[in-house]
SELONU-820260 format. One record per residue (C-alpha): residue number from 1; x, y, z; chain. Coordinates in steps of 0.001 Angstrom, whole numbers, plus 500000, padded with zeros to 6 digits. Example, Ala and Ser with C-alpha at 12.3 -4.5 7.8 and 13.67 -1.06 7.14 Angstrom:
{pos=1&east=512300&north=495500&up=507800&unit=A};
{pos=2&east=513670&north=498940&up=507140&unit=A};
This chain:
{pos=1&east=450230&north=799367&up=910572&unit=A};
{pos=2&east=447099&north=797547&up=911620&unit=A};
{pos=3&east=444855&north=799227&up=914118&unit=A};
{pos=4&east=444874&north=797512&up=917497&unit=A};
{pos=5&east=441757&north=796002&up=918988&unit=A};
{pos=6&east=439889&north=798253&up=921377&unit=A};
{pos=7&east=438612&north=797310&up=924780&unit=A};
{pos=8&east=437415&north=799657&up=927442&unit=A};
{pos=9&east=435317&north=799653&up=930561&unit=A};
{pos=10&east=431591&north=800348&up=930265&unit=A};
{pos=11&east=432065&north=804077&up=930860&unit=A};
{pos=12&east=435381&north=804590&up=929052&unit=A};
{pos=13&east=435836&north=806627&up=925860&unit=A};
{pos=14&east=436309&north=803458&up=923794&unit=A};
{pos=15&east=433194&north=801723&up=925157&unit=A};
{pos=16&east=430243&north=800970&up=922920&unit=A};
{pos=17&east=429812&north=799451&up=919503&unit=A};
{pos=18&east=433121&north=799673&up=917590&unit=A};
{pos=19&east=431396&north=800914&up=914419&unit=A};
{pos=20&east=429432&north=803665&up=916167&unit=A};
{pos=21&east=430471&north=807209&up=915357&unit=A};
{pos=22&east=431278&north=809300&up=918398&unit=A};
{pos=23&east=432233&north=812939&up=918762&unit=A};
{pos=24&east=435904&north=813846&up=918700&unit=A};
{pos=25&east=437029&north=814547&up=922255&unit=A};
{pos=26&east=440385&north=814970&up=923930&unit=A};
{pos=27&east=439543&north=811946&up=926078&unit=A};
{pos=28&east=438944&north=809815&up=922959&unit=A};
{pos=29&east=442211&north=810974&up=921360&unit=A};
{pos=30&east=444126&north=810199&up=924582&unit=A};
{pos=31&east=442492&north=806764&up=924879&unit=A};
{pos=32&east=443345&north=805780&up=921300&unit=A};
{pos=33&east=446952&north=806951&up=921715&unit=A};
{pos=34&east=447245&north=805135&up=925059&unit=A};
{pos=35&east=445821&north=801983&up=923453&unit=A};
{pos=36&east=448801&north=802081&up=921074&unit=A};
{pos=37&east=451167&north=802516&up=924001&unit=A};
{pos=38&east=452072&north=806104&up=923124&unit=A};
{pos=39&east=452965&north=808448&up=925955&unit=A};
{pos=40&east=451387&north=811873&up=925686&unit=A};
{pos=41&east=450798&north=814641&up=928181&unit=A};
{pos=42&east=448668&north=817751&up=928407&unit=A};
{pos=43&east=450444&north=821025&up=927828&unit=A};
{pos=44&east=449607&north=824278&up=929644&unit=A};
{pos=45&east=446696&north=824906&up=927241&unit=A};
{pos=46&east=445190&north=821453&up=927796&unit=A};
{pos=47&east=446314&north=820126&up=924393&unit=A};
{pos=48&east=447877&north=816679&up=924072&unit=A};
{pos=49&east=451541&north=816518&up=923074&unit=A};
{pos=50&east=454016&north=813688&up=922616&unit=A};
{pos=51&east=457617&north=813199&up=921515&unit=A};
{pos=52&east=458631&north=811048&up=918573&unit=A};
{pos=53&east=462370&north=810932&up=917987&unit=A};
{pos=54&east=463548&north=814520&up=918582&unit=A};
{pos=55&east=460333&north=816212&up=917446&unit=A};
{pos=56&east=457137&north=817161&up=919226&unit=A};
{pos=57&east=453668&north=816293&up=917961&unit=A};
{pos=58&east=450514&north=818035&up=919173&unit=A};
{pos=59&east=446974&north=816728&up=918869&unit=A};
{pos=60&east=444566&north=819652&up=918618&unit=A};
{pos=61&east=440807&north=819870&up=918378&unit=A};
{pos=62&east=439901&north=822895&up=916299&unit=A};
{pos=63&east=436683&north=824301&up=914938&unit=A};
{pos=64&east=433612&north=825752&up=916573&unit=A};
{pos=65&east=432678&north=822445&up=918217&unit=A};
{pos=66&east=436162&north=820893&up=918359&unit=A};
{pos=67&east=435288&north=818746&up=915341&unit=A};
{pos=68&east=438548&north=819265&up=913437&unit=A};
{pos=69&east=441468&north=816997&up=914285&unit=A};
{pos=70&east=444854&north=818611&up=913721&unit=A};
{pos=71&east=448013&north=816552&up=914183&unit=A};
{pos=72&east=450966&north=818953&up=914100&unit=A};
{pos=73&east=454623&north=817948&up=914219&unit=A};
{pos=74&east=457357&north=820492&up=914858&unit=A};
{pos=75&east=460712&north=819218&up=913598&unit=A};
{pos=76&east=463468&north=819694&up=916158&unit=A};
{pos=77&east=466170&north=821434&up=914075&unit=A};
{pos=78&east=466216&north=825203&up=914340&unit=A};
{pos=79&east=467575&north=827339&up=911540&unit=A};
{pos=80&east=468722&north=830940&up=911318&unit=A};
{pos=81&east=466354&north=833372&up=909666&unit=A};
{pos=82&east=468774&north=833669&up=906724&unit=A};
{pos=83&east=467911&north=830058&up=905829&unit=A};
{pos=84&east=464171&north=830726&up=905476&unit=A};
{pos=85&east=464302&north=830827&up=901632&unit=A};
{pos=86&east=465908&north=827356&up=901620&unit=A};
{pos=87&east=463267&north=826108&up=904050&unit=A};
{pos=88&east=460473&north=827543&up=901896&unit=A};
{pos=89&east=461914&north=825749&up=898864&unit=A};
{pos=90&east=462105&north=822523&up=900872&unit=A};
{pos=91&east=458467&north=822850&up=902003&unit=A};
{pos=92&east=457261&north=823694&up=898494&unit=A};
{pos=93&east=459002&north=820607&up=897141&unit=A};
{pos=94&east=457643&north=818455&up=899971&unit=A};
{pos=95&east=454085&north=819697&up=899440&unit=A};
{pos=96&east=454358&north=819142&up=895696&unit=A};
{pos=97&east=455479&north=815531&up=896071&unit=A};
{pos=98&east=453434&north=814388&up=899081&unit=A};
{pos=99&east=449899&north=814674&up=900385&unit=A};
{pos=100&east=450746&north=814547&up=904098&unit=A};
{pos=101&east=451705&north=816318&up=906157&unit=A};
{pos=102&east=451346&north=819829&up=904805&unit=A};
{pos=103&east=454753&north=821399&up=905524&unit=A};
{pos=104&east=455376&north=825029&up=906402&unit=A};
{pos=105&east=457990&north=827292&up=907959&unit=A};
{pos=106&east=457463&north=829095&up=911253&unit=A};
{pos=107&east=459771&north=831934&up=912319&unit=A};
{pos=108&east=459665&north=832632&up=916040&unit=A};
{pos=109&east=459950&north=836038&up=917649&unit=A};
{pos=110&east=463547&north=835248&up=918628&unit=A};
{pos=111&east=464570&north=834866&up=914970&unit=A};
{pos=112&east=464781&north=831082&up=914692&unit=A};
{pos=113&east=462946&north=829127&up=912004&unit=A};
{pos=114&east=461525&north=825622&up=912258&unit=A};
{pos=115&east=459647&north=823385&up=909846&unit=A};
{pos=116&east=456284&north=822062&up=910921&unit=A};
{pos=117&east=453878&north=819645&up=909325&unit=A};
{pos=118&east=450192&north=819072&up=909899&unit=A};
{pos=119&east=447406&north=816722&up=908957&unit=A};
{pos=120&east=443888&north=818108&up=909424&unit=A};
{pos=121&east=440654&north=816115&up=909210&unit=A};
{pos=122&east=437059&north=817304&up=909579&unit=A};
{pos=123&east=435188&north=814919&up=911870&unit=A};
{pos=124&east=431956&north=816888&up=912194&unit=A};
{pos=125&east=429857&north=813742&up=911778&unit=A};
{pos=126&east=431940&north=811761&up=914277&unit=A};
{pos=127&east=434606&north=809090&up=914175&unit=A};
{pos=128&east=435033&north=805465&up=915237&unit=A};
{pos=129&east=438031&north=804534&up=917412&unit=A};
{pos=130&east=439462&north=802549&up=914487&unit=A};
{pos=131&east=439153&north=805528&up=912123&unit=A};
{pos=132&east=440708&north=807830&up=914708&unit=A};
{pos=133&east=443549&north=805356&up=915219&unit=A};
{pos=134&east=444260&north=805406&up=911493&unit=A};
{pos=135&east=444151&north=809215&up=911332&unit=A};
{pos=136&east=446475&north=809586&up=914321&unit=A};
{pos=137&east=448857&north=806996&up=912892&unit=A};
{pos=138&east=448920&north=808884&up=909575&unit=A};
{pos=139&east=449660&north=812183&up=911315&unit=A};
{pos=140&east=452392&north=810699&up=913497&unit=A};
{pos=141&east=454108&north=808577&up=910840&unit=A};
{pos=142&east=454120&north=811250&up=908131&unit=A};
{pos=143&east=455189&north=813865&up=910691&unit=A};
{pos=144&east=458146&north=811622&up=911597&unit=A};
{pos=145&east=459036&north=811288&up=907904&unit=A};
{pos=146&east=459010&north=815074&up=907524&unit=A};
{pos=147&east=461088&north=815542&up=910675&unit=A};
{pos=148&east=463671&north=813014&up=909429&unit=A};
{pos=149&east=463998&north=814883&up=906115&unit=A};
{pos=150&east=464358&north=818201&up=907943&unit=A};
{pos=151&east=467044&north=816562&up=910089&unit=A};
{pos=152&east=468970&north=815613&up=906953&unit=A};
{pos=153&east=468516&north=819163&up=905636&unit=A};
{pos=154&east=470068&north=820390&up=908874&unit=A};
{pos=155&east=473041&north=818080&up=908344&unit=A};
{pos=156&east=471837&north=815346&up=910671&unit=A};
{pos=157&east=472269&north=811618&up=910062&unit=A};
{pos=158&east=470029&north=809794&up=907621&unit=A};
{pos=159&east=467503&north=807539&up=909357&unit=A};
């Protein structure tokens, strides 16, 4: 998908020369997502989160200076803990065959398991809005692909 053109007011996060690297900020992430027309909100921790299909996708800034972009999708289906070996096999196969997102199993304290996927990028030197748009699109689109496969694993309809 082609990256949209960027326009912003003189003080907005997308302002300035389009090729200029800028630090990764939550405001920049939100502006790029909004420019695509995606609805996201801040969760209780101040992280951005959005819904694609039935799954949730978070946009985290990690690292000492918030320079690491992590796009994490949590697939909606929940599985009993007895299905964890099947989920591990699924994730191992997924990770063997695909670069993104890295898939893993998370077992919650209440005994339910879910599959998550994440794309992580080090942006220590900065990022242009166009580059960030491409990285976010990669994280969202591959997270949706993973979630669809997990849905089929759970017996859901093929998409």
